[in-house]
C-alpha angles and dihedrals in degrees: 000000000000119000096247089055093051093043090053091059091058091048091048091053089051091055093050091049089054090053095048116104139166088262095052134269121337118210095237140016098214154185075219098016129199097243096198138090105239124207090216109032096040095050094045089051097046095045088057094042096049091046083067106033141008089221093102099050092112098051090043090055092046091049092054091046092051092050093046091050091058097044112138122247088252092055102258117144113225123260087219139353114212126212103171103048099248092132131050098250134037089239131021128198134173095118134105102196095058090068091046095048089048091055093048090044090055089050093050092047089052090049092053104032109021134265103284094104092041089056092046092051097038093117091046092052092046091049092048091052091048090052090051091048090054089059087073094103093161094054088228099124093260128097118235128211142203123244115281093016098119134051091296089070095146096051108067102199110100127076141140112030104013121185097221091055095044092052090050092046090053089052091048091052089052092046094051094046098248091143096150090068098048099085094050093044092049090050091050093049092049091047093052103034115017114099112202089187095054098034098230142069118279114242095236144339134189129193126333114245101153111251088003093062111131115226139123131209107212116124116259103206100194094044093051093046091050089050088058101042094045093050098247091121119066120233089260092050092046090053092052093047094050092043088054091051091052095044093051097040093236091152092050137138083005133353112298154009114201093227138002128248106016114246109246134190107271095029117119091251096052120111121189092234090063086081088069094053130084088248096052093111117072115246092018130108111325093353095085098312114146113257112193094202089063086051088064091059090046091057090048089050091052090051092049088053088050093242091140100162091049090048094053091048090050091048091054089049090049090052089053091049092053092047091063122102140165093233107359135028123257099033095151088214126202095244143348129223107246094211103040096029089224119146113241141181127028124353127234094023109188096215093051086059095041092048090053093052090049089053093045093052092048092054094041094052097029087229133112104246091205096061108134 
């Protein structure tokens, strides 16, 4: 491997160490840190980190224990658990993907470190799955969600059957051994969200009332990458998705833009209230900004599709993205502007580092670390 790629692994480990606390993993190390353990960010980071090294077993275990300890009576895993008092409540909820990432995190921990924690949290995992199952308001095998209840929580435009959630639900079913349901769930997801015409999964869709059907056709990068790495997409579907990414330059100049194309004022998808969100400006933040942590899943998807040379090139590009900084090198920023190439958002983002380690391990071993 080239020196920049190897150097980036050491820098990524440094960032994750900075984010490790006695309570579990925080999402950022500062200078204005996220002083919470997040059900989503922490698990994504630690799945990537422990794919590469066993060094973070302790903080991974503590993270899962913290999240399990604040589980709601209904079974929902917290969005975030606060330890410094920077939010109004010790634990916040109102998400669907936090519970799903917790379940997959428990599975990945078991895969790497044995089943002692899985046994200890068996009731927590069962309750979280039950809570997810009860989100199936349409009784169609698939959980639905409210706007802003997944990682795109500052961009209120997805609800109902959302790709990101369906891919995670498919992974959670695999992780909890509910294999009898997989075929029917995969068929339902493909029926609702796969577009044969476009060659990728739609970002979301809700109800089918003829011309009043609600769906949009922009490309959700994370959702489509998760569909590939978790095995929801077939080899043929994965090929079409990755061909689309390459054709449209979605992983350029760095892997990869959160959505494509950006949603602009005047486009069919635009809502006036977008102007009041952090993603109201095209090519910024969630509205087609580059998120390096998604790039980690992109590299893993390329490896799963056996596009090894493309994966190594993307890994080198991802190392470059994480090396950027406004003042100093190796900031592992939250996101990067796709036009200016300037790093933006918070510094020392744990999941930017964890996503890189996931990508590095995939390329090094020529194996998808997220295979279930």
